[in-house]
FIKOLZA-1660 file (N, C-alpha, C; in steps of 0.1 Angstrom, whole numbers, plus 5000, padded with zeros to 4 digits):
% residues 260
   i   px   py   pz ch aa at
   1 6114 8750 3086  A  X  N
   1 6120 8758 3096  A  X CA
   1 6132 8765 3090  A  X  C
   2 6130 8772 3080  A  X  N
   2 6141 8779 3072  A  X CA
   2 6144 8793 3077  A  X  C
   3 6133 8800 3083  A  X  N
   3 6135 8813 3088  A  X CA
   3 6136 8813 3103  A  X  C
   4 6148 8816 3107  A  X  N
   4 6152 8814 3122  A  X CA
   4 6155 8828 3127  A  X  C
   5 6148 8832 3138  A  X  N
   5 6150 8845 3144  A  X CA
   5 6156 8843 3158  A  X  C
   6 6166 8851 3161  A  X  N
   6 6173 8850 3174  A  X CA
   6 6175 8864 3180  A  X  C
   7 6172 8864 3193  A  X  N
   7 6174 8877 3201  A  X CA
   7 6188 8878 3205  A  X  C
   8 6194 8890 3202  A  X  N
   8 6208 8892 3206  A  X CA
   8 6210 8902 3217  A  X  C
   9 6218 8899 3227  A  X  N
   9 6221 8909 3237  A  X CA
   9 6235 8905 3242  A  X  C
  10 6239 8912 3252  A  X  N
  10 6253 8909 3258  A  X CA
  10 6253 8901 3270  A  X  C
  11 6242 8894 3273  A  X  N
  11 6242 8885 3285  A  X CA
  11 6251 8873 3284  A  X  C
  12 6253 8867 3295  A  X  N
  12 6262 8855 3295  A  X CA
  12 6256 8844 3287  A  X  C
  13 6243 8844 3286  A  X  N
  13 6237 8833 3278  A  X CA
  13 6237 8835 3263  A  X  C
  14 6241 8846 3259  A  X  N
  14 6241 8849 3244  A  X CA
  14 6248 8839 3236  A  X  C
  15 6260 8835 3240  A  X  N
  15 6268 8827 3231  A  X CA
  15 6261 8813 3229  A  X  C
  16 6256 8807 3239  A  X  N
  16 6249 8794 3237  A  X CA
  16 6237 8796 3228  A  X  C
  17 6229 8807 3230  A  X  N
  17 6218 8809 3222  A  X CA
  17 6221 8812 3207  A  X  C
  18 6232 8819 3205  A  X  N
  18 6237 8823 3192  A  X CA
  18 6242 8810 3185  A  X  C
  19 6250 8802 3192  A  X  N
  19 6255 8790 3185  A  X CA
  19 6244 8780 3183  A  X  C
  20 6234 8779 3191  A  X  N
  20 6223 8770 3189  A  X CA
  20 6216 8775 3176  A  X  C
  21 6213 8788 3175  A  X  N
  21 6207 8793 3163  A  X CA
  21 6215 8790 3150  A  X  C
  22 6228 8791 3151  A  X  N
  22 6236 8788 3139  A  X CA
  22 6235 8773 3136  A  X  C
  23 6236 8765 3146  A  X  N
  23 6235 8750 3144  A  X CA
  23 6222 8747 3138  A  X  C
  24 6211 8753 3142  A  X  N
  24 6198 8751 3137  A  X CA
  24 6197 8755 3122  A  X  C
  25 6203 8767 3119  A  X  N
  25 6203 8772 3105  A  X CA
  25 6210 8762 3096  A  X  C
  26 6221 8757 3101  A  X  N
  26 6229 8747 3093  A  X CA
  26 6221 8734 3090  A  X  C
  27 6215 8729 3101  A  X  N
  27 6207 8717 3100  A  X CA
  27 6195 8718 3091  A  X  C
  28 6189 8730 3090  A  X  N
  28 6177 8732 3082  A  X CA
  28 6180 8739 3069  A  X  C
  29 6193 8742 3067  A  X  N
  29 6197 8750 3055  A  X CA
  29 6189 8763 3054  A  X  C
  30 6189 8769 3066  A  X  N
  30 6180 8781 3068  A  X CA
  30 6187 8794 3068  A  X  C
  31 6179 8804 3070  A  X  N
  31 6184 8818 3071  A  X CA
  31 6183 8823 3085  A  X  C
  32 6193 8830 3090  A  X  N
  32 6193 8835 3104  A  X CA
  32 6191 8850 3104  A  X  C
  33 6181 8854 3112  A  X  N
  33 6178 8868 3114  A  X CA
  33 6181 8871 3128  A  X  C
  34 6189 8881 3131  A  X  N
  34 6194 8885 3144  A  X CA
  34 6187 8899 3148  A  X  C
  35 6181 8899 3159  A  X  N
  35 6175 8912 3164  A  X CA
  35 6183 8918 3175  A  X  C
  36 6188 8930 3173  A  X  N
  36 6195 8938 3183  A  X CA
  36 6186 8949 3186  A  X  C
  37 6182 8950 3199  A  X  N
  37 6171 8959 3203  A  X CA
  37 6176 8970 3212  A  X  C
  38 6172 8982 3210  A  X  N
  38 6175 8993 3219  A  X CA
  38 6161 9000 3223  A  X  C
  39 6156 8996 3235  A  X  N
  39 6142 9001 3238  A  X CA
  39 6143 9015 3242  A  X  C
  40 6139 9024 3233  A  X  N
  40 6140 9038 3235  A  X CA
  40 6131 9043 3247  A  X  C
  41 6120 9037 3249  A  X  N
  41 6110 9041 3260  A  X CA
  41 6117 9041 3273  A  X  C
  42 6127 9033 3275  A  X  N
  42 6134 9032 3288  A  X CA
  42 6142 9044 3292  A  X  C
  43 6143 9053 3282  A  X  N
  43 6151 9065 3284  A  X CA
  43 6142 9077 3286  A  X  C
  44 6129 9075 3288  A  X  N
  44 6120 9085 3291  A  X CA
  44 6121 9088 3306  A  X  C
  45 6121 9101 3310  A  X  N
  45 6122 9105 3324  A  X CA
  45 6111 9115 3327  A  X  C
  46 6107 9117 3340  A  X  N
  46 6097 9126 3344  A  X CA
  46 6103 9138 3351  A  X  C
  47 6097 9150 3348  A  X  N
  47 6102 9162 3355  A  X CA
  47 6093 9165 3367  A  X  C
  48 6097 9175 3374  A  X  N
  48 6090 9178 3387  A  X CA
  48 6075 9182 3384  A  X  C
  49 6072 9186 3373  A  X  N
  49 6058 9191 3370  A  X CA
  49 6049 9179 3364  A  X  C
  50 6055 9167 3364  A  X  N
  50 6047 9156 3359  A  X CA
  50 6049 9154 3344  A  X  C
  51 6057 9162 3337  A  X  N
  51 6059 9160 3323  A  X CA
  51 6069 9150 3320  A  X  C
  52 6071 9146 3308  A  X  N
  52 6081 9136 3304  A  X CA
  52 6090 9141 3294  A  X  C
  53 6102 9136 3293  A  X  N
  53 6111 9140 3283  A  X CA
  53 6121 9129 3280  A  X  C
  54 6127 9130 3269  A  X  N
  54 6136 9119 3265  A  X CA
  54 6150 9123 3268  A  X  C
  55 6158 9114 3274  A  X  N
  55 6172 9117 3278  A  X CA
  55 6180 9115 3265  A  X  C
  56 6181 9125 3257  A  X  N
  56 6186 9124 3243  A  X CA
  56 6201 9119 3243  A  X  C
  57 6209 9124 3252  A  X  N
  57 6223 9120 3252  A  X CA
  57 6224 9105 3255  A  X  C
  58 6216 9100 3265  A  X  N
  58 6217 9086 3269  A  X CA
  58 6212 9077 3257  A  X  C
  59 6202 9082 3250  A  X  N
  59 6197 9075 3238  A  X CA
  59 6207 9073 3228  A  X  C
  60 6214 9084 3225  A  X  N
  60 6224 9084 3214  A  X CA
  60 6236 9075 3218  A  X  C
  61 6239 9075 3231  A  X  N
  61 6250 9066 3235  A  X CA
  61 6246 9051 3234  A  X  C
  62 6233 9048 3238  A  X  N
  62 6228 9034 3238  A  X CA
  62 6227 9030 3223  A  X  C
  63 6222 9038 3215  A  X  N
  63 6220 9034 3201  A  X CA
  63 6234 9032 3194  A  X  C
  64 6243 9041 3198  A  X  N
  64 6257 9039 3192  A  X CA
  64 6263 9026 3197  A  X  C
  65 6262 9023 3209  A  X  N
  65 6267 9010 3214  A  X CA
  65 6261 8998 3208  A  X  C
  66 6248 8999 3206  A  X  N
  66 6241 8987 3200  A  X CA
  66 6244 8986 3185  A  X  C
  67 6245 8998 3178  A  X  N
  67 6249 8998 3164  A  X CA
  67 6263 8991 3163  A  X  C
  68 6272 8994 3172  A  X  N
  68 6285 8988 3171  A  X CA
  68 6285 8973 3174  A  X  C
  69 6276 8969 3183  A  X  N
  69 6274 8955 3186  A  X CA
  69 6268 8948 3174  A  X  C
  70 6259 8954 3167  A  X  N
  70 6253 8948 3155  A  X CA
  70 6264 8946 3145  A  X  C
  71 6273 8956 3144  A  X  N
  71 6284 8955 3134  A  X CA
  71 6293 8943 3138  A  X  C
  72 6296 8941 3151  A  X  N
  72 6304 8930 3155  A  X CA
  72 6298 8917 3152  A  X  C
  73 6285 8916 3154  A  X  N
  73 6278 8903 3150  A  X CA
  73 6279 8901 3135  A  X  C
  74 6277 8911 3127  A  X  N
  74 6277 8910 3113  A  X CA
  74 6291 8905 3108  A  X  C
  75 6301 8911 3114  A  X  N
  75 6315 8907 3111  A  X CA
  75 6317 8892 3114  A  X  C
  76 6312 8888 3126  A  X  N
  76 6313 8874 3130  A  X CA
  76 6306 8865 3120  A  X  C
  77 6293 8868 3117  A  X  N
  77 6285 8860 3109  A  X CA
  77 6290 8859 3094  A  X  C
  78 6298 8868 3090  A  X  N
  78 6303 8868 3076  A  X CA
  78 6314 8856 3075  A  X  C
  79 6319 8852 3087  A  X  N
  79 6328 8841 3087  A  X CA
  79 6321 8827 3088  A  X  C
  80 6308 8827 3090  A  X  N
  80 6301 8815 3092  A  X CA
  80 6295 8811 3078  A  X  C
  81 6290 8799 3077  A  X  N
  81 6284 8794 3065  A  X CA
  81 6269 8794 3065  A  X  C
  82 6263 8805 3070  A  X  N
  82 6249 8807 3072  A  X CA
  82 6245 8820 3066  A  X  C
  83 6235 8821 3057  A  X  N
  83 6230 8834 3053  A  X CA
  83 6223 8841 3064  A  X  C
  84 6224 8854 3065  A  X  N
  84 6219 8861 3077  A  X CA
  84 6215 8876 3073  A  X  C
  85 6207 8881 3082  A  X  N
  85 6205 8896 3082  A  X CA
  85 6204 8900 3097  A  X  C
  86 6206 8913 3099  A  X  N
  86 6205 8918 3113  A  X CA
  86 6195 8930 3113  A  X  C
  87 6185 8929 3122  A  X  N
  87 6175 8939 3124  A  X CA
  87 6178 8947 3136  A  X  C
  88 6175 8960 3135  A  X  N
  88 6176 8969 3147  A  X CA
  88 6162 8973 3152  A  X  C
  89 6160 8971 3165  A  X  N
  89 6147 8975 3170  A  X CA
  89 6148 8986 3180  A  X  C
  90 6137 8993 3183  A  X  N
  90 6137 9004 3192  A  X CA
  90 6125 9003 3202  A  X  C
  91 6118 8991 3202  A  X  N
  91 6107 8989 3211  A  X CA
  91 6112 8980 3222  A  X  C
  92 6102 8977 3231  A  X  N
  92 6105 8967 3242  A  X CA
  92 6108 8954 3235  A  X  C
  93 6116 8945 3241  A  X  N
  93 6120 8932 3234  A  X CA
  93 6108 8924 3229  A  X  C
  94 6097 8923 3237  A  X  N
  94 6086 8915 3233  A  X CA
  94 6080 8921 3220  A  X  C
  95 6078 8934 3219  A  X  N
  95 6072 8940 3207  A  X CA
  95 6082 8939 3195  A  X  C
  96 6095 8942 3198  A  X  N
  96 6104 8941 3187  A  X CA
  96 6105 8927 3181  A  X  C
  97 6105 8917 3189  A  X  N
  97 6106 8903 3185  A  X CA
  97 6093 8898 3178  A  X  C
  98 6082 8903 3184  A  X  N
  98 6069 8899 3178  A  X CA
  98 6067 8904 3164  A  X  C
  99 6071 8917 3162  A  X  N
  99 6071 8923 3149  A  X CA
  99 6080 8916 3139  A  X  C
 100 6092 8912 3144  A  X  N
 100 6102 8905 3135  A  X CA
 100 6098 8891 3132  A  X  C
 101 6089 8885 3140  A  X  N
 101 6086 8871 3139  A  X CA
 101 6074 8868 3129  A  X  C
 102 6069 8878 3123  A  X  N
 102 6057 8876 3115  A  X CA
 102 6059 8866 3104  A  X  C
 103 6071 8865 3098  A  X  N
 103 6074 8855 3088  A  X CA
 103 6086 8846 3092  A  X  C
 104 6086 8843 3105  A  X  N
 104 6097 8834 3110  A  X CA
 104 6091 8821 3113  A  X  C
 105 6099 8810 3112  A  X  N
 105 6095 8797 3115  A  X CA
 105 6097 8793 3130  A  X  C
 106 6107 8799 3136  A  X  N
 106 6110 8796 3150  A  X CA
 106 6118 8808 3155  A  X  C
 107 6117 8810 3168  A  X  N
 107 6124 8820 3176  A  X CA
 107 6133 8814 3186  A  X  C
 108 6145 8818 3186  A  X  N
 108 6155 8812 3196  A  X CA
 108 6158 8822 3207  A  X  C
 109 6155 8817 3220  A  X  N
 109 6157 8825 3231  A  X CA
 109 6165 8817 3242  A  X  C
 110 6169 8824 3253  A  X  N
 110 6175 8817 3264  A  X CA
 110 6166 8816 3276  A  X  C
 111 6169 8807 3285  A  X  N
 111 6160 8806 3297  A  X CA
 111 6160 8819 3305  A  X  C
 112 6171 8827 3304  A  X  N
 112 6171 8839 3311  A  X CA
 112 6163 8851 3304  A  X  C
 113 6158 8848 3293  A  X  N
 113 6149 8858 3286  A  X CA
 113 6135 8858 3293  A  X  C
 114 6133 8868 3301  A  X  N
 114 6121 8867 3309  A  X CA
 114 6108 8870 3301  A  X  C
 115 6109 8874 3289  A  X  N
 115 6097 8877 3281  A  X CA
 115 6093 8865 3272  A  X  C
 116 6099 8853 3274  A  X  N
 116 6096 8842 3265  A  X CA
 116 6081 8839 3265  A  X  C
 117 6075 8838 3277  A  X  N
 117 6060 8835 3278  A  X CA
 117 6052 8846 3271  A  X  C
 118 6055 8859 3274  A  X  N
 118 6048 8869 3267  A  X CA
 118 6049 8869 3252  A  X  C
 119 6061 8865 3247  A  X  N
 119 6063 8865 3233  A  X CA
 119 6055 8854 3227  A  X  C
 120 6053 8843 3234  A  X  N
 120 6045 8832 3229  A  X CA
 120 6031 8836 3226  A  X  C
 121 6025 8846 3234  A  X  N
 121 6012 8851 3232  A  X CA
 121 6012 8862 3220  A  X  C
 122 6023 8870 3221  A  X  N
 122 6023 8882 3211  A  X CA
 122 6028 8878 3197  A  X  C
 123 6037 8867 3197  A  X  N
 123 6043 8864 3184  A  X CA
 123 6035 8853 3177  A  X  C
 124 6041 8849 3165  A  X  N
 124 6033 8840 3157  A  X CA
 124 6041 8827 3154  A  X  C
 125 6053 8826 3160  A  X  N
 125 6062 8814 3157  A  X CA
 125 6064 8807 3170  A  X  C
 126 6067 8794 3169  A  X  N
 126 6071 8786 3181  A  X CA
 126 6084 8791 3186  A  X  C
 127 6087 8789 3199  A  X  N
 127 6099 8794 3205  A  X CA
 127 6108 8783 3210  A  X  C
 128 6120 8783 3206  A  X  N
 128 6130 8773 3211  A  X CA
 128 6138 8780 3222  A  X  C
 129 6138 8774 3234  A  X  N
 129 6144 8780 3246  A  X CA
 129 6156 8771 3250  A  X  C
 130 6168 8776 3251  A  X  N
 130 6179 8768 3255  A  X CA
 130 6186 8774 3268  A  X  C
 131 6193 8765 3275  A  X  N
 131 6200 8770 3287  A  X CA
 131 6212 8778 3282  A  X  C
 132 6217 8786 3292  A  X  N
 132 6228 8796 3288  A  X CA
 132 6242 8790 3290  A  X  C
 133 6243 8778 3295  A  X  N
 133 6256 8773 3298  A  X CA
 133 6263 8765 3286  A  X  C
 134 6255 8760 3276  A  X  N
 134 6261 8753 3265  A  X CA
 134 6251 8753 3253  A  X  C
 135 6256 8755 3241  A  X  N
 135 6247 8754 3230  A  X CA
 135 6241 8740 3227  A  X  C
 136 6230 8740 3220  A  X  N
 136 6224 8727 3216  A  X CA
 136 6228 8724 3202  A  X  C
 137 6233 8713 3199  A  X  N
 137 6237 8709 3186  A  X CA
 137 6225 8703 3179  A  X  C
 138 6222 8708 3167  A  X  N
 138 6210 8703 3159  A  X CA
 138 6215 8694 3148  A  X  C
 139 6207 8684 3145  A  X  N
 139 6194 8680 3151  A  X CA
 139 6196 8673 3164  A  X  C
 140 6186 8673 3172  A  X  N
 140 6186 8666 3185  A  X CA
 140 6182 8651 3183  A  X  C
 141 6190 8642 3189  A  X  N
 141 6188 8627 3186  A  X CA
 141 6174 8623 3192  A  X  C
 142 6172 8626 3205  A  X  N
 142 6160 8621 3211  A  X CA
 142 6151 8632 3215  A  X  C
 143 6139 8632 3211  A  X  N
 143 6129 8643 3214  A  X CA
 143 6117 8637 3221  A  X  C
 144 6113 8644 3231  A  X  N
 144 6100 8641 3238  A  X CA
 144 6090 8651 3235  A  X  C
 145 6077 8647 3233  A  X  N
 145 6066 8656 3230  A  X CA
 145 6056 8654 3242  A  X  C
 146 6054 8665 3249  A  X  N
 146 6044 8665 3260  A  X CA
 146 6030 8667 3255  A  X  C
 147 6021 8657 3256  A  X  N
 147 6008 8658 3249  A  X CA
 147 5997 8658 3260  A  X  C
 148 5989 8668 3259  A  X  N
 148 5977 8669 3268  A  X CA
 148 5964 8671 3260  A  X  C
 149 5965 8670 3247  A  X  N
 149 5954 8670 3239  A  X CA
 149 5948 8684 3236  A  X  C
 150 5956 8695 3239  A  X  N
 150 5952 8708 3238  A  X CA
 150 5955 8714 3224  A  X  C
 151 5949 8725 3220  A  X  N
 151 5952 8732 3208  A  X CA
 151 5966 8737 3208  A  X  C
 152 5971 8741 3220  A  X  N
 152 5985 8746 3221  A  X CA
 152 5995 8735 3219  A  X  C
 153 5992 8723 3224  A  X  N
 153 6001 8711 3222  A  X CA
 153 6001 8708 3207  A  X  C
 154 5990 8709 3200  A  X  N
 154 5989 8706 3186  A  X CA
 154 5997 8716 3178  A  X  C
 155 5997 8729 3182  A  X  N
 155 6004 8739 3175  A  X CA
 155 6019 8737 3177  A  X  C
 156 6023 8733 3189  A  X  N
 156 6038 8730 3192  A  X CA
 156 6042 8718 3183  A  X  C
 157 6034 8708 3182  A  X  N
 157 6038 8696 3175  A  X CA
 157 6040 8700 3160  A  X  C
 158 6031 8707 3154  A  X  N
 158 6032 8711 3140  A  X CA
 158 6045 8720 3138  A  X  C
 159 6047 8729 3148  A  X  N
 159 6059 8738 3146  A  X CA
 159 6072 8730 3147  A  X  C
 160 6072 8719 3155  A  X  N
 160 6084 8712 3157  A  X CA
 160 6087 8701 3147  A  X  C
 161 6077 8699 3137  A  X  N
 161 6078 8688 3128  A  X CA
 161 6092 8687 3120  A  X  C
 162 6098 8698 3116  A  X  N
 162 6110 8697 3109  A  X CA
 162 6121 8691 3118  A  X  C
 163 6121 8694 3130  A  X  N
 163 6131 8688 3140  A  X CA
 163 6128 8674 3143  A  X  C
 164 6115 8670 3144  A  X  N
 164 6111 8657 3146  A  X CA
 164 6115 8648 3135  A  X  C
 165 6115 8653 3123  A  X  N
 165 6118 8645 3111  A  X CA
 165 6133 8641 3111  A  X  C
 166 6141 8649 3118  A  X  N
 166 6156 8646 3118  A  X CA
 166 6160 8639 3130  A  X  C
 167 6151 8637 3140  A  X  N
 167 6155 8630 3153  A  X CA
 167 6156 8615 3150  A  X  C
 168 6164 8608 3158  A  X  N
 168 6165 8594 3158  A  X CA
 168 6154 8587 3165  A  X  C
 169 6149 8593 3176  A  X  N
 169 6137 8588 3183  A  X CA
 169 6128 8599 3188  A  X  C
 170 6115 8596 3187  A  X  N
 170 6105 8606 3191  A  X CA
 170 6095 8599 3201  A  X  C
 171 6093 8605 3212  A  X  N
 171 6084 8599 3222  A  X CA
 171 6073 8608 3226  A  X  C
 172 6060 8604 3224  A  X  N
 172 6049 8612 3228  A  X CA
 172 6045 8608 3242  A  X  C
 173 6046 8617 3251  A  X  N
 173 6043 8615 3265  A  X CA
 173 6030 8621 3269  A  X  C
 174 6021 8613 3276  A  X  N
 174 6009 8619 3281  A  X CA
 174 6008 8614 3296  A  X  C
 175 6005 8623 3305  A  X  N
 175 6004 8620 3319  A  X CA
 175 5990 8616 3323  A  X  C
 176 5988 8604 3328  A  X  N
 176 5975 8599 3331  A  X CA
 176 5967 8596 3319  A  X  C
 177 5954 8596 3322  A  X  N
 177 5944 8592 3311  A  X CA
 177 5937 8604 3306  A  X  C
 178 5939 8616 3311  A  X  N
 178 5932 8628 3306  A  X CA
 178 5939 8632 3293  A  X  C
 179 5931 8633 3282  A  X  N
 179 5936 8635 3269  A  X CA
 179 5932 8648 3263  A  X  C
 180 5923 8656 3269  A  X  N
 180 5919 8669 3263  A  X CA
 180 5911 8667 3250  A  X  C
 181 5912 8676 3241  A  X  N
 181 5904 8676 3229  A  X CA
 181 5909 8665 3219  A  X  C
 182 5922 8664 3218  A  X  N
 182 5927 8654 3209  A  X CA
 182 5934 8643 3217  A  X  C
 183 5931 8630 3215  A  X  N
 183 5937 8619 3222  A  X CA
 183 5952 8618 3216  A  X  C
 184 5961 8612 3224  A  X  N
 184 5975 8611 3220  A  X CA
 184 5977 8603 3208  A  X  C
 185 5968 8593 3205  A  X  N
 185 5970 8586 3192  A  X CA
 185 5969 8595 3180  A  X  C
 186 5961 8606 3181  A  X  N
 186 5960 8615 3170  A  X CA
 186 5974 8621 3167  A  X  C
 187 5982 8624 3178  A  X  N
 187 5995 8630 3176  A  X CA
 187 6004 8620 3169  A  X  C
 188 6003 8607 3173  A  X  N
 188 6012 8597 3167  A  X CA
 188 6008 8595 3153  A  X  C
 189 5995 8595 3150  A  X  N
 189 5991 8593 3136  A  X CA
 189 5995 8605 3127  A  X  C
 190 5994 8617 3133  A  X  N
 190 5998 8629 3125  A  X CA
 190 6013 8628 3122  A  X  C
 191 6021 8624 3131  A  X  N
 191 6036 8623 3129  A  X CA
 191 6038 8612 3118  A  X  C
 192 6031 8601 3119  A  X  N
 192 6033 8590 3110  A  X CA
 192 6030 8594 3095  A  X  C
 193 6020 8603 3094  A  X  N
 193 6017 8608 3080  A  X CA
 193 6029 8616 3074  A  X  C
 194 6037 8621 3083  A  X  N
 194 6048 8630 3079  A  X CA
 194 6061 8622 3080  A  X  C
 195 6060 8609 3081  A  X  N
 195 6073 8601 3081  A  X CA
 195 6080 8600 3094  A  X  C
 196 6074 8604 3105  A  X  N
 196 6080 8603 3118  A  X CA
 196 6074 8592 3126  A  X  C
 197 6082 8582 3130  A  X  N
 197 6077 8571 3138  A  X CA
 197 6079 8575 3152  A  X  C
 198 6068 8576 3159  A  X  N
 198 6069 8580 3173  A  X CA
 198 6063 8569 3182  A  X  C
 199 6069 8569 3194  A  X  N
 199 6064 8559 3204  A  X CA
 199 6056 8566 3214  A  X  C
 200 6044 8561 3217  A  X  N
 200 6035 8567 3227  A  X CA
 200 6037 8561 3241  A  X  C
 201 6038 8569 3251  A  X  N
 201 6040 8565 3264  A  X CA
 201 6030 8572 3273  A  X  C
 202 6022 8564 3280  A  X  N
 202 6013 8570 3291  A  X CA
 202 6020 8569 3304  A  X  C
 203 6023 8580 3310  A  X  N
 203 6031 8581 3322  A  X CA
 203 6022 8582 3334  A  X  C
 204 6024 8574 3344  A  X  N
 204 6017 8575 3356  A  X CA
 204 6021 8587 3364  A  X  C
 205 6012 8595 3368  A  X  N
 205 6015 8607 3375  A  X CA
 205 6020 8604 3389  A  X  C
 206 6032 8609 3392  A  X  N
 206 6037 8609 3406  A  X CA
 206 6041 8623 3410  A  X  C
 207 6034 8629 3419  A  X  N
 207 6036 8643 3422  A  X CA
 207 6029 8652 3413  A  X  C
 208 6035 8663 3409  A  X  N
 208 6029 8672 3400  A  X CA
 208 6030 8668 3386  A  X  C
 209 6023 8673 3377  A  X  N
 209 6024 8670 3362  A  X CA
 209 6038 8674 3357  A  X  C
 210 6043 8685 3361  A  X  N
 210 6056 8690 3356  A  X CA
 210 6067 8681 3361  A  X  C
 211 6066 8677 3374  A  X  N
 211 6076 8668 3380  A  X CA
 211 6076 8654 3373  A  X  C
 212 6064 8649 3370  A  X  N
 212 6062 8636 3363  A  X CA
 212 6068 8637 3349  A  X  C
 213 6065 8648 3342  A  X  N
 213 6071 8649 3329  A  X CA
 213 6086 8651 3329  A  X  C
 214 6091 8658 3339  A  X  N
 214 6106 8660 3339  A  X CA
 214 6113 8647 3342  A  X  C
 215 6107 8638 3350  A  X  N
 215 6113 8625 3353  A  X CA
 215 6113 8617 3341  A  X  C
 216 6102 8617 3333  A  X  N
 216 6101 8609 3321  A  X CA
 216 6111 8613 3311  A  X  C
 217 6112 8626 3309  A  X  N
 217 6121 8632 3299  A  X CA
 217 6136 8628 3303  A  X  C
 218 6139 8629 3316  A  X  N
 218 6152 8626 3320  A  X CA
 218 6155 8611 3318  A  X  C
 219 6146 8602 3320  A  X  N
 219 6148 8588 3318  A  X CA
 219 6150 8585 3303  A  X  C
 220 6144 8592 3294  A  X  N
 220 6146 8590 3280  A  X CA
 220 6159 8596 3275  A  X  C
 221 6165 8605 3283  A  X  N
 221 6177 8612 3278  A  X CA
 221 6174 8622 3267  A  X  C
 222 6161 8627 3267  A  X  N
 222 6157 8636 3256  A  X CA
 222 6165 8650 3257  A  X  C
 223 6170 8654 3246  A  X  N
 223 6176 8667 3245  A  X CA
 223 6167 8679 3242  A  X  C
 224 6154 8675 3238  A  X  N
 224 6145 8685 3234  A  X CA
 224 6131 8681 3239  A  X  C
 225 6123 8690 3245  A  X  N
 225 6110 8687 3249  A  X CA
 225 6100 8697 3241  A  X  C
 226 6091 8691 3234  A  X  N
 226 6081 8699 3227  A  X CA
 226 6068 8699 3235  A  X  C
 227 6062 8711 3237  A  X  N
 227 6050 8712 3245  A  X CA
 227 6042 8725 3241  A  X  C
 228 6030 8724 3244  A  X  N
 228 6021 8736 3243  A  X CA
 228 6023 8745 3255  A  X  C
 229 6022 8758 3253  A  X  N
 229 6022 8767 3264  A  X CA
 229 6008 8768 3270  A  X  C
 230 6005 8759 3279  A  X  N
 230 5991 8757 3283  A  X CA
 230 5990 8757 3298  A  X  C
 231 5978 8758 3303  A  X  N
 231 5975 8757 3317  A  X CA
 231 5961 8760 3321  A  X  C
 232 5957 8760 3333  A  X  N
 232 5944 8763 3337  A  X CA
 232 5939 8777 3332  A  X  C
 233 5948 8786 3333  A  X  N
 233 5945 8799 3327  A  X CA
 233 5957 8803 3319  A  X  C
 234 5954 8808 3307  A  X  N
 234 5965 8811 3297  A  X CA
 234 5974 8821 3303  A  X  C
 235 5969 8832 3308  A  X  N
 235 5977 8843 3313  A  X CA
 235 5984 8839 3326  A  X  C
 236 5977 8832 3335  A  X  N
 236 5983 8827 3347  A  X CA
 236 5994 8818 3344  A  X  C
 237 5993 8810 3334  A  X  N
 237 6004 8800 3330  A  X CA
 237 6017 8808 3328  A  X  C
 238 6016 8819 3321  A  X  N
 238 6028 8826 3317  A  X CA
 238 6033 8835 3329  A  X  C
 239 6025 8841 3336  A  X  N
 239 6029 8850 3346  A  X CA
 239 6029 8846 3360  A  X  C
 240 6023 8834 3363  A  X  N
 240 6021 8830 3377  A  X CA
 240 6026 8815 3379  A  X  C
 241 6032 8809 3369  A  X  N
 241 6037 8796 3371  A  X CA
 241 6030 8786 3362  A  X  C
 242 6031 8773 3366  A  X  N
 242 6025 8762 3358  A  X CA
 242 6035 8754 3351  A  X  C
 243 6030 8745 3343  A  X  N
 243 6039 8735 3336  A  X CA
 243 6049 8742 3327  A  X  C
 244 6044 8751 3319  A  X  N
 244 6053 8758 3310  A  X CA
 244 6064 8766 3317  A  X  C
 245 6060 8773 3327  A  X  N
 245 6069 8781 3335  A  X CA
 245 6079 8772 3342  A  X  C
 246 6075 8761 3347  A  X  N
 246 6084 8751 3353  A  X CA
 246 6096 8748 3344  A  X  C
 247 6093 8744 3332  A  X  N
 247 6103 8740 3323  A  X CA
 247 6111 8752 3317  A  X  C
 248 6105 8763 3317  A  X  N
 248 6113 8775 3313  A  X CA
 248 6124 8778 3324  A  X  C
 249 6121 8776 3336  A  X  N
 249 6130 8779 3347  A  X CA
 249 6139 8767 3351  A  X  C
 250 6137 8756 3344  A  X  N
 250 6145 8744 3348  A  X CA
 250 6159 8745 3342  A  X  C
 251 6168 8750 3350  A  X  N
 251 6182 8751 3345  A  X CA
 251 6188 8737 3344  A  X  C
 252 6195 8735 3333  A  X  N
 252 6201 8722 3331  A  X CA
 252 6191 8712 3325  A  X  C
 253 6179 8716 3323  A  X  N
 253 6169 8707 3316  A  X CA
 253 6171 8707 3301  A  X  C
 254 6162 8700 3294  A  X  N
 254 6163 8699 3280  A  X CA
 254 6160 8712 3273  A  X  C
 255 6164 8714 3261  A  X  N
 255 6159 8725 3253  A  X CA
 255 6144 8724 3252  A  X  C
 256 6137 8735 3251  A  X  N
 256 6122 8735 3251  A  X CA
 256 6117 8742 3239  A  X  C
 257 6109 8735 3231  A  X  N
 257 6102 8742 3220  A  X CA
 257 6087 8742 3223  A  X  C
 258 6082 8754 3225  A  X  N
 258 6068 8755 3229  A  X CA
 258 6061 8766 3220  A  X  C
 259 6047 8764 3219  A  X  N
 259 6039 8773 3211  A  X CA
 259 6026 8775 3218  A  X  C
 260 6020 8786 3215  A  X  N
 260 6007 8790 3222  A  X CA
 260 5996 8787 3212  A  X  C
% end
């Protein structure tokens, strides 16, 4: 997890996201890539005849503001002990981040980044989502892994391995007896081969799957939840709710690392 990609904007959640990415880069001795995006297509306008044109003055102003913001971030990062680079994008955030993530090990976003689910489909790296009120200090001491035996859960587990190696305790949680393609013991054995001692817990379902998982994670005091971006329908999971969406919207909940 040496190549770390973070989305930069001027939202209130930016500081927590940015500091989390810096902490992760330090813990992993990694490189931080910051994406500052100016979606040019948003400045397209329609005329009375149905034609389209680009609001050139507005584009120049927006690009100039974001260029200055990128310079501010670069000035700040030069005072940090992390190697970095800054990329400028001109597409929609999902497309800009997906393109930048081709050789990234992890993407850092905030819970208020509405495109997190779409990026999991479009991108190639696992996504670390943090709340906007406080940064997450890496490494996280206690990590929970939500396991349902799916290919998505396996992808998330592999992606999270560098963080799991640094954790003091790792708990593999499975709700009920349904195990999917891969039984939970496979996850524990996989981690063991990589030097991670994990405890397997079968959690009795009380209420919905997401509520059951949230209660188990809270009891453990886990600061990070690793899970696959899965559901009855992959696209419904991202755009219409489900377990992944529940934890993405859970303000005050643990940091979430998920993969598709």
